[in-house]
A tleap script that builds the chain and sets N, CA, C and O, in Angstrom:
source leaprc.protein.ff14SB
mol = sequence {
  NTHR VAL SER ALA PRO GLU TYR LEU LEU ARG
  VAL ASN PHE GLY SER GLY PRO GLN GLU SER
  LYS THR PRO VAL HIE PHE PRO THR GLY THR
  GLU ALA TYR SER ILE LEU PRO GLY LYS LEU
  GLY GLN THR THR PRO HIE GLY GLY SER TYR
  ALA GLU ALA GLY HIE THR MET ASN GLY HIE
  MET PRO GLY MET THR MET GLN VAL PHE ASN
  ALA GLY THR THR ASP LEU THR ALA LEU ILE
  MET PHE VAL VAL ASP ALA THR LYS PRO PHE
  SER VAL PRO ALA LYS PHE CASP
}
set mol.1.N position { 2.351 10.711 10.795 }
set mol.1.CA position { 1.183 11.571 10.668 }
set mol.1.C position { 1.185 12.270 9.317 }
set mol.1.O position { 2.222 12.415 8.669 }
set mol.2.N position { 0.018 12.691 8.918 }
set mol.2.CA position { -0.161 13.413 7.668 }
set mol.2.C position { -0.617 14.821 8.023 }
set mol.2.O position { -1.616 14.993 8.722 }
set mol.3.N position { 0.098 15.813 7.553 }
set mol.3.CA position { -0.288 17.200 7.782 }
set mol.3.C position { -0.851 17.747 6.479 }
set mol.3.O position { -0.149 17.802 5.469 }
set mol.4.N position { -2.128 18.156 6.502 }
set mol.4.CA position { -2.783 18.607 5.278 }
set mol.4.C position { -3.871 19.609 5.614 }
set mol.4.O position { -4.411 19.587 6.720 }
set mol.5.N position { -4.204 20.491 4.670 }
set mol.5.CA position { -5.306 21.418 4.911 }
set mol.5.C position { -6.667 20.720 4.844 }
set mol.5.O position { -7.654 21.210 5.393 }
set mol.6.N position { -6.706 19.571 4.164 }
set mol.6.CA position { -7.940 18.792 4.022 }
set mol.6.C position { -7.555 17.328 3.873 }
set mol.6.O position { -6.591 17.008 3.176 }
set mol.7.N position { -8.302 16.433 4.523 }
set mol.7.CA position { -7.967 15.010 4.509 }
set mol.7.C position { -9.007 14.205 3.741 }
set mol.7.O position { -10.170 14.591 3.623 }
set mol.8.N position { -8.546 13.083 3.229 }
set mol.8.CA position { -9.426 12.131 2.567 }
set mol.8.C position { -9.159 10.767 3.170 }
set mol.8.O position { -8.011 10.324 3.215 }
set mol.9.N position { -10.200 10.098 3.634 }
set mol.9.CA position { -10.110 8.719 4.108 }
set mol.9.C position { -10.666 7.860 2.982 }
set mol.9.O position { -11.796 8.061 2.537 }
set mol.10.N position { -9.873 6.910 2.528 }
set mol.10.CA position { -10.278 6.040 1.418 }
set mol.10.C position { -10.057 4.602 1.848 }
set mol.10.O position { -8.983 4.257 2.341 }
set mol.11.N position { -11.062 3.762 1.665 }
set mol.11.CA position { -10.947 2.340 1.972 }
set mol.11.C position { -11.171 1.573 0.669 }
set mol.11.O position { -12.209 1.712 0.022 }
set mol.12.N position { -10.182 0.762 0.300 }
set mol.12.CA position { -10.242 -0.023 -0.938 }
set mol.12.C position { -10.324 -1.510 -0.609 }
set mol.12.O position { -9.774 -1.982 0.385 }
set mol.13.N position { -11.019 -2.219 -1.465 }
set mol.13.CA position { -11.008 -3.677 -1.460 }
set mol.13.C position { -10.110 -4.054 -2.628 }
set mol.13.O position { -10.483 -3.859 -3.784 }
set mol.14.N position { -8.930 -4.594 -2.337 }
set mol.14.CA position { -7.975 -4.904 -3.386 }
set mol.14.C position { -7.758 -6.393 -3.531 }
set mol.14.O position { -7.834 -7.142 -2.556 }
set mol.15.N position { -7.489 -6.816 -4.747 }
set mol.15.CA position { -7.212 -8.230 -4.972 }
set mol.15.C position { -6.314 -8.376 -6.192 }
set mol.15.O position { -6.228 -7.480 -7.031 }
set mol.16.N position { -5.652 -9.515 -6.273 }
set mol.16.CA position { -4.805 -9.772 -7.425 }
set mol.16.C position { -4.300 -11.197 -7.437 }
set mol.16.O position { -4.128 -11.810 -6.383 }
set mol.17.N position { -4.061 -11.725 -8.622 }
set mol.17.CA position { -3.531 -13.081 -8.748 }
set mol.17.C position { -2.046 -13.128 -8.389 }
set mol.17.O position { -1.427 -12.093 -8.142 }
set mol.18.N position { -1.491 -14.317 -8.363 }
set mol.18.CA position { -0.058 -14.493 -8.121 }
set mol.18.C position { 0.734 -13.568 -9.035 }
set mol.18.O position { 0.377 -13.361 -10.195 }
set mol.19.N position { 1.807 -13.022 -8.496 }
set mol.19.CA position { 2.751 -12.176 -9.230 }
set mol.19.C position { 2.190 -10.815 -9.643 }
set mol.19.O position { 2.874 -10.079 -10.354 }
set mol.20.N position { 0.967 -10.448 -9.224 }
set mol.20.CA position { 0.460 -9.113 -9.547 }
set mol.20.C position { 1.165 -8.089 -8.660 }
set mol.20.O position { 1.605 -8.409 -7.556 }
set mol.21.N position { 1.268 -6.849 -9.157 }
set mol.21.CA position { 1.940 -5.798 -8.406 }
set mol.21.C position { 1.447 -4.438 -8.866 }
set mol.21.O position { 0.948 -4.281 -9.981 }
set mol.22.N position { 1.596 -3.466 -7.989 }
set mol.22.CA position { 1.257 -2.101 -8.339 }
set mol.22.C position { 2.434 -1.472 -9.080 }
set mol.22.O position { 3.551 -1.983 -9.003 }
set mol.23.N position { 2.206 -0.386 -9.786 }
set mol.23.CA position { 3.347 0.376 -10.303 }
set mol.23.C position { 4.145 0.935 -9.113 }
set mol.23.O position { 3.598 1.102 -8.023 }
set mol.24.N position { 5.417 1.217 -9.321 }
set mol.24.CA position { 6.215 1.884 -8.294 }
set mol.24.C position { 5.664 3.300 -8.165 }
set mol.24.O position { 5.467 3.992 -9.164 }
set mol.25.N position { 5.418 3.724 -6.926 }
set mol.25.CA position { 4.776 5.014 -6.680 }
set mol.25.C position { 5.120 5.500 -5.283 }
set mol.25.O position { 5.756 4.786 -4.508 }
set mol.26.N position { 4.702 6.713 -4.965 }
set mol.26.CA position { 4.689 7.111 -3.573 }
set mol.26.C position { 3.340 7.730 -3.256 }
set mol.26.O position { 2.794 8.489 -4.057 }
set mol.27.N position { 2.799 7.403 -2.081 }
set mol.27.CA position { 1.506 7.928 -1.677 }
set mol.27.C position { 1.655 9.315 -1.052 }
set mol.27.O position { 2.732 9.685 -0.585 }
set mol.28.N position { 0.564 10.071 -1.053 }
set mol.28.CA position { 0.571 11.383 -0.421 }
set mol.28.C position { 0.050 11.314 1.007 }
set mol.28.O position { -0.222 12.344 1.625 }
set mol.29.N position { -0.087 10.110 1.525 }
set mol.29.CA position { -0.565 9.926 2.893 }
set mol.29.C position { -0.057 8.612 3.448 }
set mol.29.O position { 0.973 8.097 3.012 }
set mol.30.N position { -0.776 8.081 4.400 }
set mol.30.CA position { -0.405 6.817 5.012 }
set mol.30.C position { -1.425 5.757 4.642 }
set mol.30.O position { -2.518 6.064 4.165 }
set mol.31.N position { -1.051 4.505 4.868 }
set mol.31.CA position { -1.952 3.410 4.544 }
set mol.31.C position { -1.745 2.259 5.511 }
set mol.31.O position { -0.704 2.138 6.156 }
set mol.32.N position { -2.760 1.421 5.594 }
set mol.32.CA position { -2.703 0.217 6.421 }
set mol.32.C position { -3.458 -0.876 5.680 }
set mol.32.O position { -4.447 -0.611 4.997 }
set mol.33.N position { -2.982 -2.100 5.823 }
set mol.33.CA position { -3.530 -3.245 5.108 }
set mol.33.C position { -4.062 -4.276 6.093 }
set mol.33.O position { -3.455 -4.525 7.135 }
set mol.34.N position { -5.199 -4.872 5.758 }
set mol.34.CA position { -5.717 -6.030 6.471 }
set mol.34.C position { -5.821 -7.144 5.438 }
set mol.34.O position { -6.611 -7.067 4.496 }
set mol.35.N position { -5.008 -8.184 5.630 }
set mol.35.CA position { -4.918 -9.240 4.627 }
set mol.35.C position { -6.001 -10.279 4.881 }
set mol.35.O position { -6.108 -10.820 5.982 }
set mol.36.N position { -6.787 -10.548 3.875 }
set mol.36.CA position { -7.820 -11.580 3.969 }
set mol.36.C position { -7.137 -12.858 3.496 }
set mol.36.O position { -6.219 -13.286 4.195 }
set mol.37.N position { -7.479 -13.514 2.392 }
set mol.37.CA position { -6.633 -14.625 1.949 }
set mol.37.C position { -5.405 -14.106 1.203 }
set mol.37.O position { -5.458 -13.047 0.577 }
set mol.38.N position { -4.322 -14.836 1.269 }
set mol.38.CA position { -3.125 -14.513 0.509 }
set mol.38.C position { -1.998 -13.957 1.358 }
set mol.38.O position { -2.040 -13.994 2.588 }
set mol.39.N position { -0.991 -13.439 0.670 }
set mol.39.CA position { 0.190 -12.857 1.312 }
set mol.39.C position { 0.561 -11.586 0.555 }
set mol.39.O position { 0.800 -11.624 -0.652 }
set mol.40.N position { 0.609 -10.467 1.264 }
set mol.40.CA position { 0.930 -9.186 0.672 }
set mol.40.C position { 2.390 -8.844 0.939 }
set mol.40.O position { 2.898 -9.064 2.039 }
set mol.41.N position { 3.056 -8.309 -0.069 }
set mol.41.CA position { 4.424 -7.837 0.082 }
set mol.41.C position { 4.499 -6.371 -0.266 }
set mol.41.O position { 3.720 -5.872 -1.079 }
set mol.42.N position { 5.445 -5.678 0.356 }
set mol.42.CA position { 5.660 -4.261 0.078 }
set mol.42.C position { 7.162 -4.015 0.019 }
set mol.42.O position { 7.887 -4.371 0.948 }
set mol.43.N position { 7.630 -3.412 -1.064 }
set mol.43.CA position { 9.041 -3.078 -1.224 }
set mol.43.C position { 9.197 -1.572 -1.134 }
set mol.43.O position { 8.433 -0.824 -1.744 }
set mol.44.N position { 10.194 -1.125 -0.367 }
set mol.44.CA position { 10.562 0.290 -0.264 }
set mol.44.C position { 12.082 0.376 -0.385 }
set mol.44.O position { 12.745 -0.659 -0.453 }
set mol.45.N position { 12.644 1.569 -0.412 }
set mol.45.CA position { 14.106 1.672 -0.414 }
set mol.45.C position { 14.756 1.045 0.821 }
set mol.45.O position { 15.960 0.785 0.820 }
set mol.46.N position { 13.976 0.801 1.866 }
set mol.46.CA position { 14.494 0.203 3.100 }
set mol.46.C position { 14.393 -1.320 3.109 }
set mol.46.O position { 14.806 -1.955 4.079 }
set mol.47.N position { 13.853 -1.915 2.047 }
set mol.47.CA position { 13.719 -3.362 1.987 }
set mol.47.C position { 12.270 -3.783 1.832 }
set mol.47.O position { 11.414 -2.991 1.437 }
set mol.48.N position { 12.011 -5.043 2.149 }
set mol.48.CA position { 10.675 -5.597 1.974 }
set mol.48.C position { 10.022 -5.953 3.295 }
set mol.48.O position { 10.700 -6.202 4.292 }
set mol.49.N position { 8.693 -5.973 3.289 }
set mol.49.CA position { 7.924 -6.449 4.431 }
set mol.49.C position { 6.752 -7.253 3.883 }
set mol.49.O position { 6.333 -7.078 2.738 }
set mol.50.N position { 6.233 -8.141 4.733 }
set mol.50.CA position { 5.208 -9.080 4.294 }
set mol.50.C position { 4.154 -9.258 5.378 }
set mol.50.O position { 4.439 -9.118 6.567 }
set mol.51.N position { 2.932 -9.567 4.952 }
set mol.51.CA position { 1.853 -9.897 5.884 }
set mol.51.C position { 1.010 -10.996 5.256 }
set mol.51.O position { 0.681 -10.952 4.071 }
set mol.52.N position { 0.672 -11.970 6.067 }
set mol.52.CA position { -0.125 -13.110 5.599 }
set mol.52.C position { -1.582 -12.954 6.030 }
set mol.52.O position { -1.916 -12.075 6.824 }
set mol.53.N position { -2.435 -13.814 5.499 }
set mol.53.CA position { -3.863 -13.806 5.806 }
set mol.53.C position { -4.099 -13.751 7.309 }
set mol.53.O position { -3.442 -14.444 8.086 }
set mol.54.N position { -5.056 -12.910 7.701 }
set mol.54.CA position { -5.403 -12.773 9.110 }
set mol.54.C position { -4.551 -11.770 9.859 }
set mol.54.O position { -4.759 -11.557 11.054 }
set mol.55.N position { -3.593 -11.147 9.181 }
set mol.55.CA position { -2.712 -10.170 9.824 }
set mol.55.C position { -2.878 -8.800 9.177 }
set mol.55.O position { -3.515 -8.664 8.132 }
set mol.56.N position { -2.301 -7.802 9.807 }
set mol.56.CA position { -2.315 -6.447 9.277 }
set mol.56.C position { -0.887 -5.962 9.071 }
set mol.56.O position { 0.063 -6.538 9.602 }
set mol.57.N position { -0.753 -4.902 8.297 }
set mol.57.CA position { 0.553 -4.285 8.094 }
set mol.57.C position { 0.344 -2.793 7.898 }
set mol.57.O position { -0.543 -2.371 7.156 }
set mol.58.N position { 1.166 -2.003 8.567 }
set mol.58.CA position { 1.149 -0.557 8.355 }
set mol.58.C position { 1.984 -0.221 7.143 }
set mol.58.O position { 2.973 -0.891 6.845 }
set mol.59.N position { 1.579 0.818 6.450 }
set mol.59.CA position { 2.364 1.329 5.339 }
set mol.59.C position { 3.473 2.224 5.874 }
set mol.59.O position { 3.878 2.101 7.030 }
set mol.60.N position { 3.954 3.113 5.037 }
set mol.60.CA position { 5.059 3.985 5.398 }
set mol.60.C position { 4.624 5.441 5.331 }
set mol.60.O position { 3.480 5.742 4.992 }
set mol.61.N position { 5.539 6.332 5.655 }
set mol.61.CA position { 5.233 7.755 5.673 }
set mol.61.C position { 4.929 8.268 4.269 }
set mol.61.O position { 5.350 7.665 3.282 }
set mol.62.N position { 4.201 9.375 4.177 }
set mol.62.CA position { 3.931 9.969 2.870 }
set mol.62.C position { 5.238 10.260 2.141 }
set mol.62.O position { 6.232 10.652 2.752 }
set mol.63.N position { 5.220 10.062 0.823 }
set mol.63.CA position { 6.391 10.333 0.014 }
set mol.63.C position { 7.400 9.201 -0.061 }
set mol.63.O position { 8.434 9.350 -0.711 }
set mol.64.N position { 7.128 8.060 0.591 }
set mol.64.CA position { 8.040 6.903 0.557 }
set mol.64.C position { 7.785 6.106 -0.721 }
set mol.64.O position { 6.679 5.611 -0.934 }
set mol.65.N position { 8.799 5.982 -1.565 }
set mol.65.CA position { 8.668 5.186 -2.778 }
set mol.65.C position { 8.386 3.739 -2.400 }
set mol.65.O position { 9.024 3.185 -1.505 }
set mol.66.N position { 7.421 3.130 -3.094 }
set mol.66.CA position { 7.014 1.782 -2.721 }
set mol.66.C position { 6.382 1.044 -3.893 }
set mol.66.O position { 6.000 1.636 -4.903 }
set mol.67.N position { 6.286 -0.269 -3.718 }
set mol.67.CA position { 5.538 -1.128 -4.623 }
set mol.67.C position { 4.903 -2.223 -3.779 }
set mol.67.O position { 5.567 -2.826 -2.936 }
set mol.68.N position { 3.638 -2.477 -4.002 }
set mol.68.CA position { 2.897 -3.512 -3.275 }
set mol.68.C position { 2.648 -4.659 -4.254 }
set mol.68.O position { 2.377 -4.434 -5.433 }
set mol.69.N position { 2.745 -5.892 -3.749 }
set mol.69.CA position { 2.606 -7.035 -4.650 }
set mol.69.C position { 2.048 -8.251 -3.933 }
set mol.69.O position { 2.069 -8.333 -2.705 }
set mol.70.N position { 1.548 -9.196 -4.725 }
set mol.70.CA position { 1.102 -10.483 -4.201 }
set mol.70.C position { 2.355 -11.323 -3.996 }
set mol.70.O position { 3.016 -11.706 -4.961 }
set mol.71.N position { 2.678 -11.606 -2.744 }
set mol.71.CA position { 3.891 -12.359 -2.410 }
set mol.71.C position { 3.593 -13.826 -2.139 }
set mol.71.O position { 4.472 -14.570 -1.705 }
set mol.72.N position { 2.362 -14.243 -2.390 }
set mol.72.CA position { 1.980 -15.607 -2.066 }
set mol.72.C position { 1.831 -16.509 -3.277 }
set mol.72.O position { 2.191 -16.152 -4.399 }
set mol.73.N position { 1.295 -17.679 -3.016 }
set mol.73.CA position { 1.103 -18.682 -4.066 }
set mol.73.C position { -0.367 -18.843 -4.440 }
set mol.73.O position { -0.726 -19.729 -5.215 }
set mol.74.N position { -1.221 -17.969 -3.876 }
set mol.74.CA position { -2.649 -17.970 -4.188 }
set mol.74.C position { -3.069 -16.531 -4.463 }
set mol.74.O position { -2.265 -15.609 -4.323 }
set mol.75.N position { -4.319 -16.338 -4.852 }
set mol.75.CA position { -4.833 -14.985 -5.033 }
set mol.75.C position { -4.752 -14.226 -3.713 }
set mol.75.O position { -4.865 -14.819 -2.640 }
set mol.76.N position { -4.557 -12.924 -3.797 }
set mol.76.CA position { -4.468 -12.041 -2.638 }
set mol.76.C position { -5.709 -11.170 -2.575 }
set mol.76.O position { -6.154 -10.644 -3.595 }
set mol.77.N position { -6.267 -11.016 -1.391 }
set mol.77.CA position { -7.361 -10.085 -1.157 }
set mol.77.C position { -7.047 -9.308 0.111 }
set mol.77.O position { -6.636 -9.887 1.116 }
set mol.78.N position { -7.242 -8.003 0.063 }
set mol.78.CA position { -6.933 -7.164 1.229 }
set mol.78.C position { -7.873 -5.975 1.285 }
set mol.78.O position { -8.372 -5.505 0.263 }
set mol.79.N position { -8.102 -5.499 2.498 }
set mol.79.CA position { -8.747 -4.208 2.708 }
set mol.79.C position { -7.622 -3.223 2.974 }
set mol.79.O position { -6.738 -3.496 3.786 }
set mol.80.N position { -7.646 -2.086 2.302 }
set mol.80.CA position { -6.592 -1.099 2.440 }
set mol.80.C position { -7.222 0.227 2.846 }
set mol.80.O position { -8.141 0.713 2.186 }
set mol.81.N position { -6.725 0.809 3.933 }
set mol.81.CA position { -7.224 2.098 4.397 }
set mol.81.C position { -6.138 3.147 4.189 }
set mol.81.O position { -4.995 2.970 4.610 }
set mol.82.N position { -6.514 4.237 3.533 }
set mol.82.CA position { -5.594 5.335 3.251 }
set mol.82.C position { -6.087 6.598 3.952 }
set mol.82.O position { -7.290 6.858 3.985 }
set mol.83.N position { -5.183 7.371 4.502 }
set mol.83.CA position { -5.465 8.731 4.959 }
set mol.83.C position { -4.487 9.617 4.193 }
set mol.83.O position { -3.276 9.544 4.399 }
set mol.84.N position { -5.030 10.459 3.303 }
set mol.84.CA position { -4.178 11.239 2.397 }
set mol.84.C position { -4.547 12.714 2.439 }
set mol.84.O position { -5.597 13.100 2.952 }
set mol.85.N position { -3.659 13.522 1.888 }
set mol.85.CA position { -3.890 14.946 1.698 }
set mol.85.C position { -4.858 15.088 0.527 }
set mol.85.O position { -4.497 14.787 -0.611 }
set mol.86.N position { -6.069 15.538 0.786 }
set mol.86.CA position { -7.103 15.630 -0.255 }
set mol.86.C position { -6.791 16.683 -1.303 }
set mol.86.O position { -7.433 16.702 -2.353 }
set mol.87.N position { -5.824 17.559 -1.053 }
set mol.87.CA position { -5.484 18.600 -2.019 }
set mol.87.C position { -4.384 18.159 -2.976 }
set mol.87.O position { -3.999 18.916 -3.866 }
set mol.88.N position { -3.877 16.944 -2.801 }
set mol.88.CA position { -2.799 16.424 -3.648 }
set mol.88.C position { -3.279 15.176 -4.385 }
set mol.88.O position { -4.295 14.590 -4.013 }
set mol.89.N position { -2.553 14.764 -5.433 }
set mol.89.CA position { -2.911 13.503 -6.095 }
set mol.89.C position { -2.850 12.344 -5.094 }
set mol.89.O position { -2.093 12.388 -4.125 }
set mol.90.N position { -3.646 11.322 -5.337 }
set mol.90.CA position { -3.685 10.172 -4.428 }
set mol.90.C position { -2.330 9.477 -4.336 }
set mol.90.O position { -1.885 9.128 -3.243 }
set mol.91.N position { -1.680 9.277 -5.468 }
set mol.91.CA position { -0.325 8.729 -5.494 }
set mol.91.C position { 0.398 9.309 -6.707 }
set mol.91.O position { -0.220 9.821 -7.640 }
set mol.92.N position { 1.727 9.212 -6.661 }
set mol.92.CA position { 2.553 9.805 -7.706 }
set mol.92.C position { 3.504 8.733 -8.236 }
set mol.92.O position { 4.151 8.053 -7.439 }
set mol.93.N position { 3.608 8.558 -9.572 }
set mol.93.CA position { 4.569 7.593 -10.114 }
set mol.93.C position { 5.975 7.914 -9.608 }
set mol.93.O position { 6.340 9.080 -9.458 }
set mol.94.N position { 6.757 6.869 -9.349 }
set mol.94.CA position { 8.102 7.048 -8.814 }
set mol.94.C position { 9.011 5.954 -9.355 }
set mol.94.O position { 8.562 5.050 -10.059 }
set mol.95.N position { 10.297 6.046 -9.019 }
set mol.95.CA position { 11.290 5.031 -9.373 }
set mol.95.C position { 12.137 4.749 -8.156 }
set mol.95.O position { 12.368 5.633 -7.331 }
set mol.96.N position { 12.602 3.509 -8.043 }
set mol.96.CA position { 13.574 3.190 -7.008 }
set mol.96.C position { 14.930 3.676 -7.491 }
set mol.96.O position { 15.331 3.371 -8.615 }
set mol.97.N position { 15.635 4.421 -6.666 }
set mol.97.CA position { 16.974 4.921 -7.026 }
set mol.97.C position { 18.022 3.881 -6.763 }
set mol.97.O position { 19.205 4.121 -7.005 }
savepdb mol mol.pdb
quit
């Protein structure tokens, strides 16, 4: 759950070619992915998780360092839903320790 004085619901249409990835960051809320074509990967300090086309994947708790990437051999397209603390930045640059 996200505890905040004000919430923001954000839905993104994301896509990327093979080997594309986000910067390492941590979100200020939670997220969920619905994979259209492709394969999405997510790396955290706890390891990696993957979801293929037609499946969904939950993100992690707020403040979890992560990186999302195209883990497949074709372009990736996904719908991503975020619920975040509207009083904080959407995401914060981070590093894996």
